[in-house]
N, C-alpha and C positions, 0 to 999 in steps of 0.2 A: 558476275565476273566480266561481263561484256564491257569493254571500254577501259578496264583496269590495266594500265600499262605495267609490264614487268611482273606479272603474276607468277609465271613459272620461275623466273629468276628469284623471286622472294621465297618460293617454296624450297628450291634447291639450296638457297643460302641458309634458311632456317634448319633444314635437315643436315646440312654440312656442319653447322655450328654444334650439332649434337652427334657428329660423327656417324650419321645414319646413311647407309648405302642405298641408293635408288637403283633397283634392278630393271625397272620398266616404267615408262611414262607414255601416256596417250593423252591427246588433247583434241576435243571435238573442233571441227572447223568453224563451228558457230561460236566458239569461245565460251560455251556455257558450262563446260566441265573439263576437269583434268583428273585423270586416274593414274595412280602409280602403285608400284609394288615395292615393298621393302621386306627384308627378312622378318619372319614371324616374331622373333624375339624383340624386334625394334618397333613393332606396330603401335603400341601404346605411347611410346616416346615420340614417334613420328606424328601421331595425331595431336599430341599435346604441343609439339613444336609448331605445327602448322596453325593450330588454333591460337596460339600466342602471337604468332606473326600477323595473323589477320583478325586479331581480337576486335579492333575498332570496326572493321568492315562487317564482321559477323554481327556485332552488336547493332550496327546501323542497317542491317539486313541488305547490304550491298553484295555480300558473299554468304552462301548457305553454310550451315554447320558442316564440319568434316564428318564423313560417313566412312566407317570401317566395315569391310565385308570379310 
């Protein structure tokens, strides 16, 4: 994710299109990770929306796969 301009913007846009509320977001100062919290009922849809938004970057291994905890 380092050097990818607009990453957080793309995440929020993808989730907004699916009407998913983000309750918390953290981003490492190193730009290596973004963590966010969404309501439990929206977890699967949020993962799918982010993976679709970054499909190409994940495929090209520019961005790691989305991890849900």
